[in-house]
N, C-alpha and C positions, 0 to 999 in steps of 0.2 A: 504493500500499500504506500509506503513512503516513497519507493522508487517511482511510482505513478506521480505522487505529488512533485518530486524533484524534476521529472521529465516535463511536467506541465510548466514549471518555472523556467527550465531551460528553453523550451519551445517559444515562450514569451520573449525571452531574451534574443533568441535567433531571429524572431520575426519583427523585433523592434530595435534593430541596431542603430537607427537614427535617433530614437528617443533617448538611449543611453549616451548619445554623443560619442559615437565610436571613433570620429575623426580624432579625438583627444588622445587615443591610444595608438595610432598609426604612425608615430614619430620613429625616428631612427633609434633613440635611447630605448624605447619600449621594445621595438623589434629586437634590439640587441639583448635585451634582458630575457627575452622569450627564446633565445637561441636561433633567432632568424638570421641567416647569413646571406641569403640570396635576394639581391635587390628586386627581382621581378616579383616577389611575394609581398612587399611592402605596399600597404593599401588593399590587400586582398585577404582580409582577415574576418574570421567570426569571433568577436570579442566576448570574454567572459569577465564582466566588470567586477570591481572590488565589492560592490554591494552584495554579490552572491556569496553567502557564507560557506567557507570551506575551500575556495578556490585559492590559486597561487597569489593572486593580487590581494586577496582579503588577509592571508597570512603575512605577506610582505608589508601591508599597511599596519596591521597590528604589531608587528616586530619593530617597525619604526616609531610607533606610538610608545611601545614599552622601553625603547632606547631613549625617548624623550624623558620619561620618568627617571631613568638612570642619570641622565644629564642633569636633572634638577636635583635628585635626592642622593645620588651616588650609587655604588655597586650593591648588588643583593647580598645579604648577609646569610640567609637560609634558603636551601634548595630542599623542598619537600615534595615526596610523591606518595600518594595514597591510592591503593588499589581495592576494588570491590571484592568483599568476602561473600561468596554465595551461601556460606553457612551462617550468616548473621541471623540471630533469633527472629528479627523483624521480617526476614524473608521466610525462614522455615515454618513459622507458625501460620502463615497465610496459604501455604501449599496444601493441596488436597492430599489425601493418603496416597502413597507411592508416586507422587508427582516430584520432579526435580526442578531445581532453580532454573535451568536452561530452558524449561518449557514456559517460563513466565518473564519473558524479557521486559514487559511493562512494569512488573514488580521489582525487578532488579534495578531498572532505571530509577524508579520512584525512591526506593530506599537509598540507593547511592547519592542521589541528589540530596536527600534529607541529611545524610551523613556529611556531605560536602558543606552544605550550609552550616551545619553545626561546627565543622571544623574551622570555617571561615570566622565564625563567631568567637571561637576559642583563641583564634590568632589575634583578633582585633580588640575584643572586650576584656577577657581575663588578662590578655597580654602575657601569654605564657613565655614568649621569647623577648619581650620588651615591647616598647611602643612602636607600632609599625608606621612608618611613613608612607609606604605604598607597597603594593603587591600586584602580581599578575598570576592568573592560573589558566590552564588550558585543560580541557577534558578530552581524552582520547579513549580508543576502544582496541583492545587486544585482538589477536587473530581468533582467540576462542570467544570473543565477544564481550568479556567483562570490561567494564569502564575503569579507568584510572585518571588521576589528575595530577598535573605538575604545578606546584606553587614555587614562585621566586619572591622573597619577602625582603623588603628594604626596611631597616630600622633607623630611627632617629639617632643623632650622634650620641646623646646621652645613654642610649641602650645598646650601642654597638658592642659586639663580642670580639674583642681586640686580642686577648692573649690566650695561649693554649691552656692556661690554668682555668679559664672560664669555659672552655668547650665542654669539659666534663659535667658542668652544671645543666646543659642542655641536651647533650648527645651522649649515648652509651653504646658500646660495641662489644658487649660481654655478656655471657649467660648469668642471669640473675640467680640468687639463692632460692632454690626450690622450697626450703623450709620457711624462709622469711616471706616470700610473696609467690605462692603457687600460681596464682593467675597469670602474673607477668612472665614467670617462667615458662609456663606452657604456651603463652602468646609468642614468646621468643622462639621456641622450639618449632611451633607451627608455621610461623610466618616470616621470621628474620634469619634463617639459617640458609647460606647460599650452598648450592650444589646438592650432594658433592660432585666434583668434577675432577679432571686430571687422571690420575692413575685409577682412582676409585670408579670413574664414569667418563672414559675418553670420548664418548659420543655426546656429551652434553652440548647444548647449543652455544654455550659461552666459550667453547674451545676454538681458538684461532691459531693455526700453526703449531699445535701441540701445547699451547699455554692458554690460561684462562684470561679472557679479554678484560675481566674485572679485577685481576690481580689477586685471586683467591687461591690458596689460603694465604692470609696476610701473616707477616712476621709478628712474633710476640713482642710487645713493648709495654714497659712499666709505667710510662708517662705518655701524654698526648703532646705531639710536636707538629709544627707547620710543615707540610709537604712541599715538593717542588712545583706541583701544579696547583689547581684552585681548591683542593680538599686537603685537610690535615690528615696526619697519620694517628688515628685514634688509638686509645689505650687498650692493648689486648693482653691481659697479665695471665701468667701460668697459674691459674686457680686449681687445676686438676679436675675441673668439672667437664664431664664429657656426656654427650647424648647420642642416641642412635637415630639417624635420619636416613631413610632409604637404605637400610641395611649397612650403614657406614657409621663409625664412631667419630663424631666431630666434636671440637672444642672451640675455645674463644676465637681461634683464628678464622672461623668460618661465620661469624656473627656479622650481619649487615647492621650498619649504624641506625639507631632509633632513639625516639624520645620516650622515656618510661611513662610519662603521664598520658601522652597520645596514644601509645601502643596499648596500654592497659585500658583505656576508655573505648577505643575503636575496635580493637581486636581484628586487625587485618595487617596485610603488609603495608607498613607505613615507614618508609625511609626518610631520614633527616640527615642532611649534610650541612656543615658550616663552610661557607664560602670564604676561606682565609685570605685570598689575594684577588686582585682585580684582573689577573692575567687572562682568565678564561670567560670573561663577562660576555663577550660577543658570541662565543661558542654556546654558552648556556641559554641564551635567549633564542638563538637559531634552533637549538635542540627543542626547545619548548614549542616553537612555531614550525616545526618541520612538516607538519601535516601528516597525512595518511601514508603508510607504506604502499606504494604503487609502482608499476612499471608500464611503459607504453612504448612501442616501437612500430615502425612502418617501413615498408620495402617499396622503393620507388625507382622508376627507370631514370637514370641520368641523362639519357639521350632525348627525354621527352621535351616538350616546349618550354617547361619551367614556369608555367602559369597556373600550377596548381595552388589552391588557396589552403592556407593554414587555419584549421578549425579548432579553436580552443575549446569549444563546447564539446565536440566529439572526443577530442583527446581526454578531457575531464571524465566523460562517461565511460570510455573504454578502459580507463585505468582505475576506476572506482570499484571498491568493494565494500559492501555495507552489511554489517552484522545485525541480528535482530535487536539486541539492546540499543544499538545506535539509531536504528530506525524508530524505535519506541521513543527514544530520547528526542529525536527531531520532531516526531509527530506531536509530542507534548509541548514543543516549544521551549524547552529547557536550554539555558545559556550554555554555550560551548566554551566561552572563555569570558574573562573579565579583567579590567585594569582599573586600578585605584591609586591615586586620583584619576578621575577621567581625563582623556586626552582628545581634543577635538582638532583634526586636521583642517586647515583653512584651504 
């Protein structure tokens, strides 16, 4: 049903190119940005304007708006990722007997949006990280369909997390004490253990050229220090605590960084990273606004006349893949991203 809705919107854009003032997009710079290298094609375009949510121009516009917030308030301090947990009690208690969460994409979307709004409230009102000067978040959907959101949070100068000694107050990367806090311990084991990969599981998707692209297992460290890139080297102490995950014995070296309060409250994969340097700011914002995973290619005859038109609408449709939770999310009209404070392009 959502694909029908989207096709209707795209057909309107295709049949009303003069209304969206397509001539504004047919300059040399825009053609260069679109990968157009053949002069014969300039002026022969079907344009997908930035007003269409989810297209490349929309992501580029939002990326530039978010960089405007950086220009005003500085680099982000917190990079947070929250992923939907299909075993949330809010989802399971609404299912019929023998029904699975994947059969109710409407329920998954509604519950995740409620959790997302609650998380945004925790960031802004209780100010668990400090006073937020600005933030951006983007909702994406995994290949299996579960939604997840990336947050980039900028703090005011009096709330900045400046020293490695302060990192441990907000981020933990160790197994908690099962006797002291069994709920947090079980949440870490269920949601925040990476892998296993490497020798224990060489076919894991994170393996690139024989090594884990996420650099697990991490080295043991008694204290948190600043790393060479945008993220610190978190404390991974030799506590002797081990857990069995997918038939492998794992210790603190395999724990993904998290915030104890948020993980205990939301009971899902909730990764929290401190952005210690300004080195990778541009990469982080591009990562957030990278859009959907897609690929599109075409085979053409180089000996042809060279007057084939470049159709952005067809390219978008051909490379698009929509999961049921995303379709439900879009039909309900929920926001896919947000910037605070608001940025208005002139």
